[in-house]
C-alpha positions, 0 to 999 in steps of 0.5 A: 337675482332669483338665485340670490333670493333663493340663497337668502331664503335658505339662510333665513330659514336656517336662522329661524329654525331654532325658533320654529323648533321651540314653538313646535315643542311648546317651549315658548319661553325658549322660543322668545329667547331665540327670537330676541337673540336673532333680532339683536343681530337683525332688528328688522327681521320681520318673520322673527318679530312675528314669531316672537309675537306668537311666543308672547301670545302663548306665554299669555303676554297679549299686550306685548304680542299685539304691540310686536305684531303691529310693528310687523303689520305696518311694514306690509310684508309680502313674504310667505313665512312672515305672513304665515306666522302673522296668520297663526298669531292673529288666529290665536289672538282671535283677530281674524280680520287682521289676517285679511288686512295683512293680505290686502296690504300685501296684494297692493304691494304685489298685485300680480302674486297669485298665491297672495291673492289666494290667501286673501280670498281664503281670509275673506272666507274665514271672515264670511265677507262674501262681497270681498270673496267675489271681488278677490276671486275675480281679481284672481281670474283676471290674473290667471284665467282658471275655472276654479277662480271664476266659480269661486266668484259665482259661489260667493254671489250665491252666498251673498244671496243666502244672507240678502233679503229675498227680493234682492236675492231673486231679482239681482244676485241669483240671476247674476250668478246664473248669467255668469255660469251660463256664459261658461256653459254657452262657451263650452268652458265648464270643466268639473262636476262641481261647476255643474252642481253649482249651476243646478243649485242656482237654478234650484234656488230660483225655482227653475226646475224645468231648466234644471231638468234640461241640464240633467238631460243635456250634454252637461249630464256627462260631467255628473257622477251617475253614482247610486242613481243620483241623476234619476233621484235628482230628476224625480225631485225636480219633476215633483216640484214643477208647478204645471200639473197639466203638462203631460211630458212632466208626468212621463219623465216623473214616472220614468224616474220612479220606475228606474228607482224601483227597478234598481231597488234604491232606498234612502240610507239609514240614519240620513236625512238629506233634503234630496232623499227625503223628497224623492219618490222612490216607490209606487206608493209615494207616486200614488200619494203624489198624484192623488195629492195633485188631484186633491190640491188642484181640485181638477181645475186651474184658471177656470178650466178642467185639468186632464194631467192629474187624471191621465197620470192616475190612469198611467200609474194604474196601467204600470201597476197592473203590468207589474202585477203590483198589489197596489193596483187593487187598492 
């Protein structure tokens, strides 16, 4: 049966080849003629009809094209050549929503087809339908339990949070994405750097910087690229954003990251304005400004009690500058 299907596919491809060649060379009138000639012999050849519709689009006959492609659409095709031809046609007609509908219909007829579900997911991506992205990604994961499919679903939830109101994003969507990711963390299933980066993104968007630091310092660190001191930069950024100015351990980590960046002579690349690089304290002057700003902002008091952290940080920073014979120690 499989051999017969392969033979039929080869025969169909040879019959369609003249139409493809004409379309590729821009000879759309000839492509239309070749499609009509083939359809006289095989009137229900759906791929030929889809290619005819594409030729009609390129000839400016939009109504005829829509009428022809609608006939194909209503047959709910599942074969890749026909769906690909429909996809190109709908793109040129600027009807991307119909691409998704075509693949929705195809997956209903063949729900165990991984390739069709993947195309359906991508069609939802093009349409910016984040909820359907999530649903399709989870259907893919249930069919084929692969990490990329699972994290397509997680990323789709994060994208929903980006466009939802802040209350919904923080109370439901981002916590859901975090729980889904942590399930894989706890089960030891995280495989790729992109998955860890997504986890960090989810924590960042919830302001969970302390937890993000734990990720950077824990076993997941091994999956992250150390290229150009990325981990130290990231740690410095998170430490600078922590909201407890009296937690001494935060200052220790912060100064460790700053010293590492100073010792490695790291500088932001010219003509780049990435958020991370803009917020990283990579020299001692930035560290001085940061600590002094904390002292001034808190005015040395929080919740009615005197804070020691910012002042201890000033002493620690001065000690480090003196050890290094830095001119800044005299300012």
